[in-house]
Residue frames relative to the residue before (quaternion, step in Angstrom):
aa qw qx qy qz dx dy dz
M 1.0000 0.0000 0.0000 0.0000 0.00 0.00 0.00
G 0.5375 -0.6442 0.4136 0.3536 3.62 1.11 0.07
K 0.8226 0.0082 0.0502 0.5664 3.58 -0.11 -1.32
G 0.8139 0.0919 -0.0886 0.5668 3.59 0.10 1.18
T 0.3276 -0.7341 0.5566 0.2097 3.53 -1.25 0.28
K 0.2276 -0.7570 0.5982 0.1317 3.54 -1.20 0.55
A 0.1061 0.7798 -0.6068 0.1114 3.55 -0.70 1.12
A 0.8487 0.0101 -0.0390 0.5274 3.57 -0.95 0.91
N 0.6772 -0.5211 0.2696 0.4441 3.58 0.90 1.02
K 0.6022 0.4987 -0.3819 0.4928 3.61 1.16 0.46
T 0.2565 -0.7505 0.5886 0.1568 3.53 -0.96 0.86
S 0.1557 -0.7816 0.6009 0.0614 3.54 -0.94 0.93
I 0.0512 0.7825 -0.6184 0.0520 3.57 -0.87 0.99
T 0.4285 -0.6900 0.5174 0.2695 3.55 -1.26 0.31
Q 0.6552 -0.5031 0.3925 0.4043 3.53 -1.28 0.39
S 0.6495 0.5233 -0.3291 0.4427 3.60 0.98 -0.75
Q 0.6149 0.5241 -0.3535 0.4714 3.60 1.09 -0.59
L 0.6285 0.5151 -0.3357 0.4764 3.59 1.06 -0.71
K 0.6514 0.5250 -0.3244 0.4413 3.59 0.89 -0.89
S 0.6661 0.4997 -0.3074 0.4606 3.58 1.07 -0.65
S 0.5523 0.6345 -0.3883 0.3762 3.62 1.26 -0.04
R 0.3962 0.7241 -0.4886 0.2829 3.63 1.22 -0.09
G 0.8048 0.1679 -0.1633 0.5454 3.56 -0.82 0.99
I 0.1512 0.8540 -0.4855 0.1101 3.54 1.20 0.62
G 0.3931 -0.6970 0.5499 0.2394 3.51 -1.19 0.61
Q 0.6731 -0.5207 0.3509 0.3908 3.55 -1.20 0.52
D 0.7695 0.3805 -0.1939 0.4749 3.61 0.99 -0.74
S 0.3722 0.7528 -0.4848 0.2444 3.60 1.18 0.24
L 0.6318 -0.5322 0.4082 0.3884 3.56 -1.22 0.54
L 0.6667 0.5120 -0.3192 0.4375 3.59 0.84 -0.92
E 0.6582 0.5012 -0.3233 0.4594 3.58 0.93 -0.79
S 0.6316 0.5218 -0.3423 0.4601 3.60 1.07 -0.57
L 0.6824 0.4725 -0.2774 0.4839 3.59 1.23 -0.34
L 0.3442 0.7591 -0.4983 0.2388 3.63 1.22 0.07
G 0.8087 0.2496 -0.2136 0.4879 3.56 -0.94 0.97
K 0.6226 0.5382 -0.3466 0.4502 3.56 1.20 -0.34
T 0.4850 -0.6316 0.5163 0.3151 3.54 -1.26 0.48
V 0.0094 0.7802 -0.6238 0.0454 3.55 -0.84 1.04
T 0.3857 -0.6707 0.5685 0.2797 3.54 -1.27 0.28
I 0.0635 -0.7859 0.6151 -0.0049 3.55 -0.72 1.15
D 0.8221 -0.1712 0.0603 0.5397 3.55 -0.45 1.25
G 0.7788 -0.3816 0.1674 0.4689 3.56 0.90 1.01
L 0.6826 0.4477 -0.2894 0.4999 3.64 1.24 -0.13
E 0.4005 -0.6968 0.5342 0.2622 3.59 -0.97 0.82
R 0.0489 0.7949 -0.5967 0.0982 3.55 -0.78 1.09
R 0.3344 -0.6776 0.6085 0.2424 3.54 -1.36 0.34
L 0.3692 -0.7466 0.5126 0.2086 3.56 -0.94 0.86
V 0.0163 0.7685 -0.6368 0.0601 3.53 -1.03 0.97
I 0.5006 -0.6014 0.5162 0.3482 3.56 -1.35 0.09
K 0.1264 -0.7697 0.6221 0.0675 3.58 -0.98 0.90
E 0.0792 -0.7648 0.6381 0.0397 3.55 -1.02 0.88
D 0.3266 -0.7233 0.5744 0.2003 3.57 -0.84 0.98
W 0.2072 -0.7643 0.5999 0.1142 3.56 -1.20 0.63
D 0.2187 -0.7524 0.6104 0.1158 3.53 -1.21 0.68
E 0.2883 -0.7197 0.6006 0.1954 3.54 -1.16 0.63
S 0.1336 -0.7703 0.6205 0.0614 3.54 -0.94 0.93
E 0.0256 0.8009 -0.5954 0.0591 3.56 -0.74 1.06
A 0.4991 -0.6687 0.4666 0.2934 3.55 -0.79 1.09
G 0.8115 0.2428 -0.2039 0.4908 3.55 -0.89 0.97
W 0.7453 0.3675 -0.2097 0.5153 3.60 1.21 -0.35
G 0.4786 -0.6759 0.4408 0.3460 3.58 1.08 -0.60
V 0.6267 -0.5343 0.4333 0.3660 3.52 -1.27 -0.57
R 0.0519 0.7807 -0.6208 0.0485 3.56 -1.07 0.81
P 0.6461 -0.5209 0.3741 0.4139 3.62 -1.20 0.41
D 0.0650 -0.8088 0.5845 -0.0036 3.56 -1.05 0.83
G 0.7634 -0.3867 0.2000 0.4771 3.57 0.80 1.01
Y 0.3604 -0.7077 0.5677 0.2167 3.52 -1.29 -0.45
S 0.2463 -0.7259 0.6110 0.1978 3.54 -1.31 0.17
L 0.2491 -0.7573 0.5911 0.1228 3.55 -1.24 0.65
H 0.0498 -0.8185 0.5702 -0.0499 3.58 -0.93 0.99
R 0.5838 -0.5949 0.4285 0.3487 3.58 -1.17 0.63
N 0.7999 -0.0695 0.1074 0.5863 3.55 1.00 -0.83
R 0.7218 -0.4465 0.3172 0.4232 3.55 -1.33 0.10
T 0.6125 0.5525 -0.3476 0.4458 3.62 1.05 -0.70
D 0.6562 0.4959 -0.3062 0.4793 3.58 0.97 -0.86
L 0.6108 0.5414 -0.3515 0.4585 3.59 1.01 -0.73
K 0.6696 0.4945 -0.3020 0.4645 3.60 0.85 -0.95
S 0.6611 0.4997 -0.3059 0.4686 3.60 0.97 -0.83
Y 0.6281 0.5426 -0.3238 0.4540 3.59 1.02 -0.81
V 0.6766 0.4803 -0.2833 0.4808 3.56 0.90 -0.97
A 0.6427 0.5194 -0.3256 0.4595 3.61 0.93 -0.83
A 0.6598 0.4980 -0.3054 0.4726 3.61 0.96 -0.86
Y 0.6153 0.5460 -0.3403 0.4556 3.58 1.06 -0.75
W 0.7031 0.4583 -0.2774 0.4675 3.61 0.79 -1.02
K 0.6071 0.5623 -0.3552 0.4349 3.60 1.08 -0.64
R 0.6772 0.4868 -0.2843 0.4728 3.61 1.12 -0.66
M 0.5757 0.6113 -0.3718 0.3957 3.60 1.22 -0.35
P 0.5456 -0.6066 0.4540 0.3581 3.61 -1.13 0.57
K 0.6179 -0.5627 0.3972 0.3793 3.57 -1.21 0.45
A 0.6878 0.4177 -0.2698 0.5289 3.60 1.04 -0.77
V 0.5457 -0.6147 0.4520 0.3466 3.58 -1.07 0.71
P 0.3426 -0.7588 0.5125 0.2103 3.61 -0.64 1.06
H 0.6648 -0.5001 0.3857 0.3990 3.56 -1.31 0.39
E 0.7931 0.0592 0.0182 0.6059 3.56 1.07 -0.82
Y 0.1822 0.7774 -0.5866 0.1355 3.59 -0.90 0.89
S 0.4065 -0.6741 0.5569 0.2650 3.54 -1.33 0.33
R 0.0268 -0.7786 0.6263 0.0275 3.52 -1.25 0.45
P 0.5393 -0.6191 0.4456 0.3568 3.59 -1.08 0.62
S 0.4883 -0.6684 0.4832 0.2851 3.56 -1.10 0.71
E 0.3095 -0.7832 0.4739 0.2574 3.56 1.33 -0.32
S 0.5739 0.5296 -0.4102 0.4710 3.53 0.93 1.00
P 0.0076 -0.8428 0.5380 -0.0077 3.61 0.62 1.09
E 0.0063 -0.7808 0.6247 0.0042 3.52 -1.21 0.60
V 0.4832 -0.6303 0.5184 0.3168 3.54 -1.25 0.44
V 0.0109 0.7867 -0.6163 0.0332 3.57 -0.95 0.96
G 0.4052 -0.6862 0.5455 0.2596 3.53 -1.28 0.36
V 0.0669 -0.7913 0.6075 0.0187 3.56 -0.97 0.90
D 0.5673 -0.5835 0.4458 0.3727 3.56 -1.23 0.41
E 0.7068 -0.4859 0.3139 0.4072 3.57 -1.28 0.36
K 0.6303 0.5463 -0.3346 0.4385 3.60 0.98 -0.82
T 0.6722 0.4765 -0.2894 0.4872 3.59 0.91 -0.91
Y 0.6311 0.5400 -0.3369 0.4434 3.59 0.95 -0.84
K 0.6476 0.5169 -0.3209 0.4588 3.60 0.96 -0.85
Q 0.6205 0.5277 -0.3401 0.4699 3.61 1.06 -0.69
V 0.6429 0.5181 -0.3165 0.4671 3.58 0.98 -0.85
V 0.6793 0.4929 -0.2882 0.4611 3.59 0.86 -0.97
K 0.6675 0.5159 -0.2922 0.4504 3.59 1.00 -0.84
S 0.6201 0.5606 -0.3357 0.4341 3.60 1.16 -0.58
E 0.6289 -0.5370 0.3954 0.3996 3.55 -1.28 0.27
Y 0.8290 -0.0010 0.0437 0.5575 3.59 0.74 -1.08
G 0.7645 -0.2493 0.1872 0.5642 3.59 1.22 -0.17
I 0.3884 -0.7118 0.5350 0.2373 3.54 -1.31 0.10
R 0.3412 -0.7172 0.5730 0.2021 3.55 -1.20 0.63
C 0.0652 -0.7902 0.6093 -0.0088 3.55 -0.95 0.94
W 0.2536 -0.7587 0.5774 0.1636 3.56 -1.09 0.65
G 0.6425 0.4694 -0.3966 0.4578 3.54 -1.19 0.53
R 0.6253 -0.5216 0.4143 0.4067 3.53 -1.26 -0.41
F 0.4373 -0.6724 0.5307 0.2738 3.54 -1.21 0.57
P 0.5560 -0.2724 -0.7804 0.0873 1.65 -1.72 1.76
A 0.5882 -0.5872 0.4230 0.3609 3.54 -1.12 0.71
K 0.3351 -0.7285 0.5641 0.1969 3.56 -0.97 0.90
K 0.3550 -0.7374 0.5348 0.2101 3.57 -0.98 0.83
């Protein structure tokens, strides 16, 4: 299978293969596995799209501002479009913006259900994966 192995209807991939998905293409193997259960370094995970966000604040600059998780690239685009639609017409003193570097990541079943239940995805703060 090239990037990962498939045994007994389960796909197995490594964390390093996921990390190499940054800037993924529409036809990548990982993107074709979105929503499916895969084994990543021995743990069962569901694959989703993660987009990092940056906060821009006048006088302070730019810093990381969490991430969002989405079922697929279409949901990511819709999520970002809905976010910008809610923003004021004038540039605010402080705002978040997508880093525009989506990647495929594995999440646990509980997180995946939250993503699926949402309209276009969920917003999370801190670093991925979120520490409990």
